[in-house]
N, C-alpha and C positions, 0 to 999 in steps of 0.2 A: 604652371597651374593644371590641376586636372579639369577634364572637359566631364561634364552631364548633359544629360537628356531632360528637358522640362516635360513633367508630366500634365502640366497643367497652365496656363497663361500667367507669366510672370514678367514684373517689370525690373530690368537688369540693366544699371547703368544709363538709365533714360529711355531706354528702348524695352518696347513690348517684344517677349520671346513666347512664339506660339509654342501650343503642345507639341512636344515632339522636336523641337528645336533644340540645339547643340548650345551650351553656353560653359566659359570657363570660371570655375568659381575654386575660391580656396576650401579647405575639409572643413572649418569651422562653418562658412557660409551653407555649405550643402547640409550638415548637421543640423542646423538652425531649420533649413527648409524640410528637412524630413522625407516624407513620401512624394513632395512635390518635384521631386528631381531623383533619378536613377544616374549612377556612372555609366559614361559611355563605355561601348567596347573600343579596346585599343585598337587603333588601326596601324597594323603592320604595312610596311613597304613591301612593293611587290619585288621581287628577289628577280635581278636581271638574269636572263638565261645566258650562261656563257657558251660563245660558240667555239666550236671547234677550232684549233689552230691550223691552217692551210700550209703545208709545207711546200714552199715555191722550189720548182727543180728548175736549174740553170736550163737557160734556152738553146737549144741548137741553132748555129748559125747556117745558113741557107749558102749555096754557092755564089749566089747574086752577091749577098752581103760578102763574102770572103775576098770576091773578086774587086770589087771596089774600094778594098783597103788599099 
């Protein structure tokens, strides 16, 4: 259901919604309420920044490691 912002106190599902509060309504309900509600701006999910892929270079063996083999 679309989200709306209450422009004044409303009673919704047995609970008081203060002015500025968000509520979910069907389009018909919002139409009946008229200017008492306004559509809420759509919330966009923050895009995750892609981290650059680090290429791992093969590690060189040290003399100590070679001798222990």
